[in-house]
Structures are given as structure tokens and as C-alpha cells.
N, C-alpha and C positions, 0 to 999 in steps of 0.2 A: 280519674280516666274518661276516655272517650274514644269512639270510632269503631272499628271492625271486632266483633266480639264472638264471631260463630263459635270459636274453640273454646271460649271462656277466658281468653288472655287477658280480659279487663279484669278478673278477679272478681266480679260483682254477684256470684253464684246463680243458683237455679232461678230459672223464670226471666233473667235479663234478655234484654232485646239484641239482635244480632249486630244492630248498628246503634251505637250510643250516641246521640248528638250533641248531649252537653256533658260538660264536666261534671263526674260523680263520683263520690267518695268511695273509696274503697277500703273494705274493713281488714286493717292490719294492726298487730298487737301493740307496735311502738313506732315511734316517729321515723319517717324513711329518709336513708342516708344518699339512696342510689336507687335508679331503675334502669333496667337494661331489656330493650325489647326485641325479640328475635323473629325476623322474616316477617310474617304476617300472623303468627300462630301461637306465640309463647312468651313468656315474661318471666324476669326474675328481679325479684326486690329484695335489698340489702337495708335492713334497719339500722339505727344507730348504735345498738347494744350487740350488731355483728350476725344477727338471723339473717338466714336467707329463705325467702318465700318463692314459690314458682307456682305458676299455673298456666293454663291453656292445654295446648295440643301435646300429647307426650308419646304418641305413636312409636317415635324413634328414640325415645329415652331422653329427651332435652330437657325434661324436668328435674331429671337426677335421682329417679327412684322408678323401680319397677311398679306396675299397677295399672291404675286407670288410663285409657286411652287419652283422656283429657280430664283437667282438674277445674272446676269452676270457680273456685275460689282458692287465694294463695295459701299454699301448704308448706310447713318449714320443713327444712333438712337439717340434719344434724351438723353439729360444729358451728363456728364461728368465722366469719369471713371479714376482709377488708375491702373486696371488690368482686363485683360480678361483670360478666360480660356475654353477650349474646351473638350467635350467628344465626344463618337462615335456618337450622335444625340442630345446632349445638350450642352447648354453653360451657363456661369455664369460671370456675370460684378461685379467688385468690384468698387463703386462708389468713388469718391474724398471724400465724407463724410462717408466712411465705411459702406455705406449699401451695402448688397448682394443681386442681383436680379439673376433670374434664367428663362431659356427657353428652350423649345424643349421637348424631349421625357421625361417622369416622371415615366414610367412603374415600374420601380425598386424603387422608391422614391428618385432616386439621384438629384433631384431638392431641396429636404429638406422642401417641401412646407407642409407635415403633412398630407396630404390628403390619403384615403385608396382606392381612386378610380384609381389611377395612371393615364394614358392616356398623352394627349400631351398637351402642355401649349404654345400656339403661340404668345404670347407677354410677355417680361421681366415682372416677378413678384418678389415682395419682398420677400426674404427668412427668414423666423421668426429664429433667434437664441436664444439659453438658455439664462435666465435672466442675465445681467451683461456683456455678450459676445459683443466683438466688434472686426469684422473681420479686419484681417491684410494682410492676403494672401489667395489666394483660387487655388485650382488645380482639375481637373477632370480627373477621369478613364474612362473607356469605359462607365461604368453603376454605377458611384460611384462620389463623391464629398469629399474634405476634405477641411477643412477651418483652419487656424491657427490664433488664436487671439491676440490681442496687448498684452495680458498678457503670450502669450506663450502657450495657452492650443490648444489643436487638438480636432477639431469636425470633425464628419464623419457621412454620410449619403448615401443611396443607396444598391446597390447589395452587398452580403456579402457570396454569395454562396460559394466562393474560399477561405474564410476568409481574404479578401481584406480591411476591414476594422479595423480588429484585435481585434474583439470583442468575438470571441470565438465560438463554437458550438451553434446551436438553433437559431441563427440570420440571417435568410437568405437573408433579406431585412429591411432596417432601414428608415423611411420616414422622419425624423426629425432629423436634425443635433445632434449628441448624443456626449457627453462629454467623451474622453478618461480619465481614472484615471491614471496619470502617473506624472513623475516629468515635472514641466513647463519649459519653457525655451530652449528647445532643436533644433536642426537644423531639418529640414524637406525636403526630397527629395521625390516628388510624382511621381507616373509613370502613363503614360496614359493606360496601359492595366488592368490587374488583379492583382495588387500590389502596396504598397508603401513602402517607406523605411524611418524608423524615426530615 
């Protein structure tokens, strides 16, 4: 890891510099399958054996657990995962059993939990998908989340102020995963910021 480390998002532990200018090994218990970096403050690591480890800023619960405002080393969450994704202040975990979990900031409904109160979710919560939908892939934008299902459908929730959910005018935010009505089976490339490509 290298770069900005004020919140411990590089996972290098106590005493590490705020700016790490050279690649430095991060202590993790198994080989790494995937890394997702959220905003400039938190990180999710997925190991080949399905463990999810998180580190960095946790003020909004984006590390998936109650507790410290920041974690300086990667700390494991319970369960096994197939994929992780991070937004600016939220994270989503796709488990090996195709369950979707979300944690962190939910002010724009980007966790897809369906509540109208927004707020922060400090521990990983089950994201209810539409009937019959089974998650196969997840991607987080800054304040939105997209899910591709096993049947090739695209689901989206969260901020749509700049049209990033593709739902047209009049839908500033969507608090539950919404089905897109388009041809199934496409390839999707989803972006971190305010857009996605389908």
C-alpha cells in the first residue's frame, strides 16, 4: 500500500506516516483476492479464503462494525464473502451465499435498506433485493450502489441527482434497489464517482 494514510486506511498500524511514498507490505492473514478503496479514508480487503478485513475511518460505520473511530490495521468481519465494494463513506459486501450486506453512510439511500430516515449504519445489514433477484456483482459509486443479478438485471439505489442511476428526472434518490427495464445480460462497468457505464 502507499499514499494518504491519515485515518489508517493503508492498514500499516500505529506509528505509520500520514503519507506513505513507497509500496509497503500490509499485514493480512491470507493472500489477497480483491481490494476496494473508499473515498480517501477506508479500505476493504477480501482474501482468497473469503475473509473481509477493513481499516481506516469508521466514523460513519463504513468499516462494518461498531467501535473505534478508526482502525489502523485490517480487522476481520464475521462471515465469508465473494466480493467487496466501497463508496465515499459506505461499503457493500457480497457474501459467498449471494447475500448482499451494506454498512456506513446511508443519507442518500445508497445502502438500499429502504428506510426514509437515512443516517448511518454501523454494522453490516442485509440489503433486501426485489423478489426473485439474486446478486452476482456489486459496485459502489460515491453515494450510489449498483447490483448485477445472476439473471443479468441491473439494480440501482442511492443518489440520482446527476442522473447516475439512469432513472431520468424526478428521482433525486432511491432508497431501495430499483430494477432497470432494459435488455438483460449486458456487460457493466461501474464507476466510483457520479456515473456508470452499461
